[in-house]
C-alpha positions, -999 to 999 in steps of 0.1 A, spaced: -1 -289 44 -2 -252 58 15 -245 91 -10 -233 120 -5 -232 157 -30 -237 187 -17 -213 213 -38 -229 240 -56 -259 233 -48 -285 205 -74 -289 181 -77 -329 182 -85 -321 222 -111 -299 218 -140 -328 219 -129 -346 247 -121 -318 268 -157 -304 258 -172 -337 265 -157 -339 297 -165 -305 306 -204 -308 299 -202 -341 320 -186 -328 348 -214 -298 350 -236 -320 348 -230 -344 373 -223 -310 395 -257 -296 390 -275 -332 396 -253 -346 424 -232 -318 438 -197 -306 443 -182 -331 458 -193 -358 437 -184 -338 407 -151 -334 421 -131 -363 400 -146 -353 366 -133 -319 372 -101 -330 379 -97 -351 354 -110 -329 328 -83 -301 342 -59 -328 335 -70 -332 302 -61 -295 291 -29 -298 305 -27 -329 285 -37 -313 253 -18 -279 260 -4 -269 230 24 -239 235 43 -221 212 78 -228 207 104 -208 193 123 -225 164 159 -212 161 171 -202 133 196 -229 124 193 -235 80 210 -270 85 198 -277 118 174 -306 129 148 -302 154 130 -328 178 97 -340 164 84 -341 197 91 -336 234 108 -360 252 139 -377 258 167 -391 233 165 -429 233 199 -439 215 225 -422 191 239 -448 169 254 -458 135 228 -480 118 214 -490 80 186 -469 67 162 -493 59 142 -470 37 165 -455 15 184 -484 16 216 -462 32 243 -485 43 252 -463 71 236 -436 81 230 -418 115 204 -429 138 186 -406 164 159 -422 185 133 -405 206 106 -413 228 77 -390 237 72 -384 276 41 -395 289 31 -361 299 43 -344 271 31 -321 241 13 -344 219 20 -317 191 44 -331 166 65 -306 146 85 -310 116 120 -314 120 135 -300 87 124 -277 56 124 -293 24 99 -309 4 82 -347 11 97 -367 -11 77 -406 -2 55 -418 28 57 -454 41 33 -474 63 33 -506 74 15 -526 107 41 -542 127 18 -565 150 -18 -577 152 -22 -555 180 -22 -522 158 14 -515 165 23 -491 136 52 -472 114 46 -444 95 80 -429 75 85 -397 60 115 -391 35 122 -355 35 144 -341 10 157 -299 21 168 -276 -7 206 -284 -1 199 -320 -13 203 -336 22 181 -365 28 165 -374 61 135 -405 73 115 -397 97 96 -424 114 70 -426 144 62 -460 160 29 -463 178 -7 -477 181 -24 -473 151 -49 -447 144 -40 -428 173 -17 -410 149 -22 -379 129 -3 -369 103 -11 -352 72 17 -349 54 17 -361 15 47 -365 -11 53 -332 -31 44 -310 -3 65 -284 12 71 -287 49 89 -259 71 114 -265 96 95 -270 132 58 -264 116 36 -280 137 22 -313 115 4 -334 133 -4 -349 168 -6 -379 188 -30 -393 210 -7 -419 225 30 -422 239 51 -432 208 89 -436 198 106 -416 167 136 -425 144 154 -402 127 180 -414 102 201 -388 91 235 -385 66 267 -404 77 285 -370 80 259 -352 100 268 -339 131 249 -353 161 245 -328 188 225 -348 218 232 -377 238 208 -402 256 188 -398 280 186 -359 273 153 -340 275 143 -322 247 115 -302 233 93 -303 198 105 -273 172 131 -261 197 159 -284 203 183 -291 180 196 -325 175 216 -326 146 234 -306 120 240 -316 82 277 -310 75 286 -298 37 322 -298 33 340 -273 11 365 -282 -16 396 -272 -12 408 -272 -52 401 -237 -68 381 -236 -102 385 -208 -120 404 -188 -94 380 -196 -67 364 -224 -44 332 -241 -50 309 -260 -27 310 -298 -33 
C-alpha cells in the first residue's frame, strides 16, 4: 500500500471524534455548558488518543525500527514458529495505553506472506507478516490483540518502506519481531520506544576474509 500520513488526527478516528463533537454541542445547546463539560472533555481526550504525529525515520538501511509506541517487554533467543527457524532473536513490545495508535512497518522490503489465527473464544487474534529485505534478510512481525480492532491492509507481494505508516489499532496490542540470530539487538526490556523512530536492532552481514580473484567479496 502507498504510504500516507495524518499530521493531526488519524483518519481511523475521524468518525468517532466527529460523533462526540456533535453530541457535545447538542448537549451544550440543550442543557448548557456545565452539563456538556464532561462530553467536551471526553472529546478532547479522544483527540489526544487519535493523534497521529509526524515521525522522522532514521537513515539506517539495515536497521529495524519500532512498529509501535510503547515499551520493550522482552528480548530473547527463541524459535521462530512461522518460518520454522530453530533459533532467532525475538523482540517483544507492548503498546502504551495512551500511546499513538498508528502502526509502522519495521523494515523496507517486500511482504512475502501473511498469517492470521484466532487464539481464543474472546476474540484474541494473532496477525503475522513475513517481510524480506532487498539483502534477503527475513523478519516476521506479529501483532496480538482484539480481533477486528486492528487495521492492517498489507498484502503478500506488496512493497513496504521502513517506518511507513501501514495500519492502526484501536486497542492496546502486543507485538513480537523475529529476527535472524546474527542480528544485533540495540534495546533492552523496559525501554520506551517510538514507532518509526526508535531503532530496535540491526541486521548483520558478515564479510568474507578470503580474496577471490584479487578482491574480497561479501558472503
